[in-house]
N, C-alpha and C positions, 0 to 999 in steps of 0.2 A: 329611301334607302337605305340601303344596305351596308356596313359597316366597312364592306372593300371602297366604296363608291365616294364613302366618306371618307376614310385616310387617304384619299387619290386627293378629294379636294381640298384638304385639308394641307397635304404635301406642295402643291400647285399654286392656293395661298402665300405660303411660305417663302418659294419658290420665287413670283412675283414682289411679295416683298421685299426680298431680299435684293433684286434687282435693282427694282426704286430707290434704295439705300445705297447700293454701288452708283447710279448714274446722278442719287445726290452732292457724292463725298466725290464724286468729280469735278461736279460741278463745282466745289463749293474749295480744292485743291485749284482748278482754273481760276477762281478769281482771287484766289489767296496769293497764288504767286504775279499776281498782276497789279495787287496791291503796294503804298508806297505810302512813306512819309513823307511831314512836311516839309523835310529836312534832307530826304537822302534820294535819290533816284536810280534808275538801272544802271547809267550810265558813270553814274561817279559823282552827280554834279548834287551840289550843296550851299547852302551861302545862303542869307536874307534877299541878297541882289539879283539872282536867279530869277527870269520868269516862272522857270518850274516849281524854285520854293513859294513864289508869291501865288500862283494860282493855288499851287496842295495847301497851302494855309487857308485858305479861302473857301475851297471844297469843306477842309475839316471841320473849320469854325461853324459848316452850313450843315455840316453832320455826316459829309456825302466819304461812307469806309472806304467804298472797293473802287478804286480807280486807278490808270497807266500812263503813262509815257513813255512813246516809242521817238527815235529820231529817226529820221529817214533822208534817204540818199536826194542829192540834187535835184536830181530827174525824175522823183518821182510822181509829180502830175504828168511826163509825159506817156507813165507807165500806165498801160490797161488796167481795171479797177479789178481784177483779179490778183493779180502780179501784187499792186496796194495793200490786197486783203492778204497776203501771205505777208509782205513785211509789216503786217500791226498783227501778224498772227491771231489775226480776226476769224473768227465763226461760220459768218457770209459777207459777199459782198454790202450785204443790206445793210451790214451795221456802216460802214462809210458814209459820212454824212458833212453835209459844212453849215457852217452858219453865215445867214446874207444879210446885211443888213438893207430893210426898205425906206422907202421914202411916201409919205398919202401928198400926192402933188396935185387935188383939188382940195387938200386939207384950207379949212377957216383961215383965215388971215391970224385970227387969234391967237391958230393952233400951232406954234410954231416950235417947243419942245415935246417933251415926255412924260413933263407931271400928272397927265391923265393918262395912264396904264389904256384905257378904255379908247380912249379919241387921241391917239400919239401923234407925233410927225412920224416918229421913226419906230419899227420896230426891226428886233433883226428874227429875221426865222431859220429857225433847225430842220434840215430835208435834206434824207438821203440819196446820193450822185447820183443814184440810177432811174432816180423819179425825176417827173417834169412839174415843176409849180407850178400851178395853176392860182394865178391871182386873183380871176371873180371870186376862188371860194374864200380867200382870205376878204373881200370885201364886203361879200356879201356876212362873212361868220363878224364881221366889227359890225357893221348894221344891224344885224339881229344884238349884238353886245349892247347896243345903246337903243337896247326895247324899241328900232324903229323912227326914234325923235329928232336923229340928224339924217335929213337928204341923203337914198343911196347917190348919188355924185357928187358928195362930199368927200369918196373914199375912193380912190384909183393908186391902186401901191404895182408900184415902179423901182426897181433896181438904184441904192443912191449910187449916186456918183463915185467912184472908189477915193477920192482927196475925200470927201464928204464923211465916207465909211471910217478912212482912217483917223481923222479929229475926232468921231460920235463915237470909239470903239478906242483906240489907242495900239491898233493892230495896221499892219498890214495887206496887202492883198494876198493872199493864201495864209495867213495866218490866223485871219479873226475868228475869234471863239467866245461865246455867250459869255460866258465867266468871267470877273477881273476887267470890264470893259470901264471909260473913262467913264461915261454918262450911264446911268440906271433906263437904259433901255431897257424895251415889254419882247419877253421874249416870248414869239412864238414855235412851237413842236411841232410836228407832222405828225399828224394820230396815226403812222404805219409804223412810226419807229415806235411807239409804245407797244404794237401789237407783238413786237418782233420777240420770236421766242424766249431767243438767248437774252434779253434782259442785261443788252450792253450795248452801247452803243460807241463809234469814235466821231468827232471830227478835232477843228485844229486847236491845237494850243499856246497862242499867243506867239508863235515864228511857224515859218515858212518850213523848215524841217522837223518841228516838234507837231506830233500827235497826243490829242489828251484823249482818252478811252474813262467811260464811266460805267455803274449800274445805271440803265434808266431809271427803275424804280425811287435808288438815292438820287438821281437827279430831280425827279418830280414835283419827290417830298419836299426838298431843299429850296428848289429854286422859284418853283407852284409857274408854273410857263402855262400860255395858255395852250390846252392840246385841239389840235381843227385838225381837218382833214383838209388838208393846202397844196394834195396830189395829185 
């Protein structure tokens, strides 16, 4: 390789490295703008009694640093996903997720609570709004998780009734989040969410008009959910 070619290659490598640095800095600024403290939020709410403060404290205690809350309009759920994305300032609609409580309707008679994460009566499933939940995949996962020692017919995952969900989580419809639930329900997160390029996702924030976003990698590390291909 001649001196001119080597010099050109070196300059190209420097340019590529500079571009990578700029992209990283931009991502860090975006996440930095989202991050909040346990005491204050973007709309000025403070105090230990608020939903935001309580969930913020729980997240901080688990080591989740990059998270944010957003207030949304009352007609949020009447709007298309792209408009919701804009309201949350998310990078894509793929980041918009929900937490749903599912019940095993065929569990054995002695399985009545969530004391055994591998064979629980209930699970909270975090899935994208744009995805179609596949309950059969969850059933197969639980069957394998229990090393096939429990008959497959003993797993039949269905959406829990709304009132049952409220009692278990402490959150009403459209406010359910897998953070700070009344019951320690095992959490399943769709594998697709963990593969998003942005490493960030949004879900319910404990109130109907409150949404919570956080860095996916920190959520996985802090809460150790089951990662399942459930869509």
